[in-house]
N, C-alpha and C positions, 0 to 999 in steps of 0.2 A: 601036555601042554596048555597053558591056562592062558584065557584072552579075556580082557578089562572091557565091558560094555558101559558105556557112559552116555546118559540120555539126558537134556531138558529143553521142555517143554515152549511154545511160546506167548506170548505175553498183551494181552487188551487193559489196555487203560479203559475204567468207569469214569472215575471220577476225577480233572489234577491233573490234565495237557496241558505242556508248557509249565506247570506248574516249581517242579519236585529243580528247576536250579535255579527258584528262588528258593530254595528255600521254606517250602511251606510244604502240608503234605495232597497225597495221593487214593486213593484208590483204585487199585486192580487186580486184576485177577491170571494164574497162567491156567491155556487153554488145551487143551485134549491133540494141537502139534504140536509134533516137535525133529526134534536134526539128534540123534543117532549116532553114536561115532562108538566103533569097535578096534580095537585096540589087540594083534598081538606079537609074542615077540623075536624077536629078525637078529641074523650070525651080522648087523652089520653097524657102523656104530652108527645109524641115521632114522632117523624120521621119513618112513615111509608115504607120504598123505594121498591118497586117492578122492579127488570130489567128484563120483564120479556124476549126479543132478549138473554142476555148471561145469562138466568136463574140465576140469582141471584136475593135473596131478602137479604132486611140490612136493622136491624133499631139500631137509631139511640136517646140516650135522647137531653130533648132538655137542660136539665140540668147537660146536663153529662161534668165530666171534663176531655180533652185528652189528656196525653201521650207525650213522643216522639211517631213522626209521621212516621205513617207508606207511605213507597214508593208505591206513586201514588194516598193517598187516598185525593182526593181531594177533596168530603165530606167532611172532618173532617178542610182542610188547608180554604178551603173556612169558613167555619163560625167560622174561627180566624180570619182572615181575616175582617170578616164585625163585628167583635167583636170592632176592632180596631175605625168602623166608626159609634160604636154606633146601631147598627142593631142590636139585639140580640131576639133569638126564646123564647115565650112566651106560645107558646100553641103546638098540634102539627098536622098535615097532613099525610092522603095517600099521596104516593105520585109513578104513576105510570109514570116511561122512558122508548121510547122509541125509534126509529133509521128509518131512513133510508142510515147514511152515513154510507158508507164498514167502516166496524171498520178494524184495521191497515194496512191502505190503504193510508195512505198519503195526507187522506184531513182532517186532521183534528176532526176525530170525540168527543175524549177527550175534547180539544178547545168547542167542539159545549158545550160539556157537560157539562163544564162547567160554560160555557155563561151563560150556560138555569137554572142550578142550582144559579148563582149570583141574574140573574133575580127575579127567586121568590123568594128569599130567601131577595130581598131588598123592594120586591110589598108586604112580607105578614107582612113586620118586621121594612123594614126600613124605610128612608128620605124620599121623590117622589122623592126628588132635585139630589139625586143618578143614579137617573133610567133615566138616560140620554145612546146615543151610546157610549162617551169618559168614561166617568166614569166605564159603567158594563167592558168597556175594560177592562180597566186600573187597575183592581180591580179583577178579571178575570184573567190578568198575572200577578199578585202577587203571587194569588191565587198558580198559575199553575206553574211558574217559582220562586219566589224571592222565597218563603215562603221555598219551596225545593234548595234554591241554588243551581238551577240545569242553563243548559249550554243556553239555547233557548233565544227568543225575542220573540217580540210582533207584530211577525204578525198576523200567527193566532186568536189572543185574538181582535184584532181588524178588522182585516177581519172580520172575524165573527160579529163582535159588528156592525159593518158600517153599512158593504154592499157594493153594489154596484160594482166599481173594484174601487182602491185604491191605491193611492202615498203615498209609507209612509217615511217620516224620520225616522227614528230609533235613532239615534243620543242626542246626548247632549239637539241640535239643535231640539226639537223632533217636528213634525206636517202631518201633512197628507191635501192632495189633491182629491174628490173625482172626478174621473173621467168620465164620461161621451158616450165615447167610444159606438157606439154599436156592440160590441163584442159579435158575432154568430156565428153559426159550430163547439163553442169547444165539443173535442167530448171523456171522460173520460172513462178510461182503470183500467183496477182492472187488478192487474200480477196474484194476492191469491197470491206471495209470503209476507212474514208477514216483513214489515218493518222492521228495528234498528233505534232505536230514541237517547235514554240517550248514549252511548258509543258510538255511532259514532256521535254524534255530539263531546260531550267535546273532542274525538279525533280531527276533524277537530278542532278545539274553539284553540284547543291549539298550533295547530301545525301552522294556520294562524296567532293569535298573538307575538308566538314564531317567525314566520317572517318577522311578524312587526315592530317588539324592536328591532333585528339586524338590517332593515331600515334608522330603527333611531338612532339606536346609533351613523352611519360613517354620518346620510345625516342629514344638524343642520334643523331643523323645518321641517323635515317631515308632513308632514298631509297628512295621508290614503283620507279624503272625499277630499280633493282637486289635488291630484293626477293622472297624465296621464296616458294613456295606450302607449301617444311616449316613455314616461322616461322608461319603463319595462326596459329595456336589463340594463340603468345606477344603476336601481335598484335594479335590481337582483344579480350585482355584488357586492351588500354587504349580501347577502343570501346564509345561507351554501345547497349544493346541495340537499342535501336530501330532505328542505322544500321549495324547490323555487317553487313548485306548486301550494302548497298553498297558497304565493305569489304569483303570476300569475296567478291564481284563482281568487281570492279577488280584485284583480284590475279589471280585464280580464272583471267580472261579472259586478264591478260594470260599467261600461264605457257601455256595455249591457241596463242593467237597464236604463241611463243614453240615451241612444240612444233609445230604447221604449215610454220614457217617452215623448220625443219631439211630439216622429210618434204619438201617442196619440190620440195629443194638433192638433194633422194639424185639419183644418176647413175637411176632407175627412179619413176616416182612412183608408189605403193601408193595408189588408191582408197579400198580398207578403213581404210587408218590414216586420210586423209583426212576422209571418213562418219566416220568416229567421233569426229576432232576437233570437226568440224564436232557431231554429238549434243551433248557434252559443252558445249562455246560455246551451244548452245540452252538445255542444262540452267541457266546461271548467265543468264542474258535470262528466261527461262519463268520461272525459282526463289522464285529470290532478286529480280533485278529490275521482277520483273512488267509485262509490257510486253508479253505478249501475251495476245488476246481469245480467247471460246470458240471459234471459227471459225477461227481461225488455229491454234488448238490440236489439231481436228479432224481437218481438211488435212495435220496434218504428218502423227499418226497416222495418216492414213491410208494416205499417202504411208508410213510406214518399213512397217505393213502389210503393202504388194507390193510389199514386198522396195528401199526402196531404204539403198542406205550412210548415211547421213545429210544432216538434215534442219534447216533454223532459219529462224528471220523475219529478216527487211532490215532493217535501217534504223532507225528512232527506235520505232521499237516505237505500241500502242496499235492496231494495226492493221496497211494493209500487203499488202506477199506473204511468200513465202518461196522461198528457194534447196533447193532440191532436187538431189542427186547420184546417179544411179543406173548399178548397173548397167553393161556391158554389152548394149543386144537387151534391155534388162527398158521403155526409154520409155515405151513405146505402152502397159503397163499400168497403167505406174507412173502416167502422164499420169490416166490411166482411172479411177484409182483415188481424185486427186486432183478432179478434176470433178464424184465421185458425190457428195465427199465435199463440195460446192456451191462450191468456184472460182467467181471470176469468169469466168478467164481462162487460160489458161497455153499456155508458149509454152519449145522447145527455144533456147537461152539458146548464142551463141558469143561465144566470147575479141574484144573489137572491138580494134582497132589507137588510139582517141584521135583525138581533136578536130583536124581540117582543116579547112584554103577551100582554093578554087581562083577560079579569076575568069576567064568563058570569052562569045564574041562570044555576043550577039545578034539 
């Protein structure tokens, strides 16, 4: 008998939080925390899904006809999307799903689950041509974002599917680059404060686009993708006072991400420069988009005070995790300071190879 094992890592955004839904680039990496889906054929026409980490079990009939999508029902949305790719279940499986990615912490446990589910369904029922990192990432994006008309972008699914450190152009000229920079000493710390996602994303996206449209109305041929930070004040003259911070954050984070890409491409990675850019990015997230909470602020202040090169909030905000760049040999000292500041958990993150799948005998 065969079993299918589908593994998908978590991710952290290094540069470009709240940029992908604007069609702007991001730099993110897959990290070595994972969702692992193990599937064995059964003699029923059902998926018997067991998620012991959240004490949940679910049965889905392979011939079920779904009605209206329930909020965040990614099992159902993925099945619906894959039908359009001629991937339709024809027998049942017992499915066991566990994870080491902290839940609701800003490191994409839900996206990792979707990627793992997509991989399994394609391997079991689909065309092997779909089982590439790019196609798996795109299908996961459709299932998690487009199927729900949600406000998110492509960063999570592609970071997880492709693995490594990636620079992702998320706009109409969609493309990506794998960055082979030897980024080490990356500390991840979970605040224990559950993050907000959909509501906060919708609010920030709406205000950012409103500000951008105000500039477009007054500046002929304005293009956010070619705008320069040096022209910020000229653009802000055309933006209503209450939404100026959203425009400044968009342009500022875009500028930081471009500088970070240049830094990652240098022959020798300058961790001090990368850390400084992380701090600049966090400035926009904290002071303009205001997505941090007091506990996150305390943790970041503790990390910087203990000698961290850079630190930033990760994900949609309102809670979640921070990413911290440590000098060599200071990881323990910085980690202790963050724990003393109230972090729920902490770990040294390594760059992960990305989503993968295997078939073994049992």
